[in-house]
Every structure is written in structure tokens, then in C-alpha cells.
N, C-alpha and C positions, 0 to 999 in steps of 0.2 A: 940727748944729743947723737946725731947721727956718726958711725961707726966707718962708713963706706965711703971712700973719696969722693964718688960722683955724688953722693946725696949731701955732702958738707960743700959741694960745689953748688949743687939745686939751692940749698939754703943762702948762699951768700948771693947767687941770683935774683933769688926771690926777694931777698930784702933790698937789692939796689933796684930791682924793678918798681918795689910798693913804693919805695922813697919819691921814684921819678913820678910813677902813677897820682900820688899823693900831692906832690907840687904843682902837676899840671890842673888837676881838679879843684885844687886851691885857687889858681889863675883864672879857671871858668867860672867860679862861684864870686871870685872879685869882680870879676867883670860884669855878671848879671846885678851883683848889688849896686854898680855903677850906675847904669842902665834905669833900676827902679828908683834909684836916688833922683836921677834927673826928671824922670815921670813924675815923681812925687812934688818935686819943687815945679813942674809945668814948665821946662823949657825945652821946648822941642828941636830947637838947634843942638842943642847939647845932646838931647836923648837921641837923636839921628846919629851924632858921630859917636856916641858911646855903644850904639846898638852896631854899628860896623864894626867896629872893634870886639866887641863880644860875639858876634857870629864869625868872624877870623879865628877867636882862640877858643871857640867851641867846635867850629869845623876841623881845624887842627888837631883838638883831643880824639874827635871822632875818626879821623883817618889814622892816629896813632893805634886805635883800639881800645882805647880808655874808656869810649863811650859808644854803645851800639847806636849804628844809625838812625835806627828810630826815636831813640832817646835824643838826639841830635837835632832832629828836625822838629822833636816836638819843644825843646829848648828855644829854638831859634823861633819858632813859630809863635809860643808864647810872649817871646820878648816885642817882637814885630807887632802883634796884636796889641801889647802894651803902648808901645811908642804910636801907633796908629791913632790912638784911643786920646792921645794929649791933646788938646785944642790948640 
């Protein structure tokens, strides 16, 4: 455990940020799973709606610095390709 006041504060700040980032990452994963589920059900309309929500969630996470911009682009691209493949 840290003895210096500033180090103690850094520990607390890191814990808070970690919890926030974990929550946002979890939301992104959930939105991706929703898109994958609608694609698996061959529901084009629902998949398109779920895709728009997922893109918004992923872009928001990217803008907050939780994901790198290339990681965001890759996730969006894969989901879009998946939805476009639904008949």
C-alpha cells in the first residue's frame, strides 16, 4: 500500500476509472451481442436498428478513449458487414 498522499489518490482515481471503463466496455459487448443475435435470427430490420445503437455505443466509447480509433473502426466495420450479409 502506498504511503504518499498523492500515490493514495492515484490509486483511488485509477479504481474509479477502471470501474467506469469496465462498465462502458460491458455495454459495448452487450450491444455487439444484440446485433449478432438479430443477424442469427435473420431479421434484417431488427439487425439494422441494433446496428445503429451498437455503432453509437462503440463510437461513444472510442471518443472517451476506452477504445483506440482503429479498434472502433474495426468493430463497426465487422458489424456492418455482418448485417449487410443478412438476406
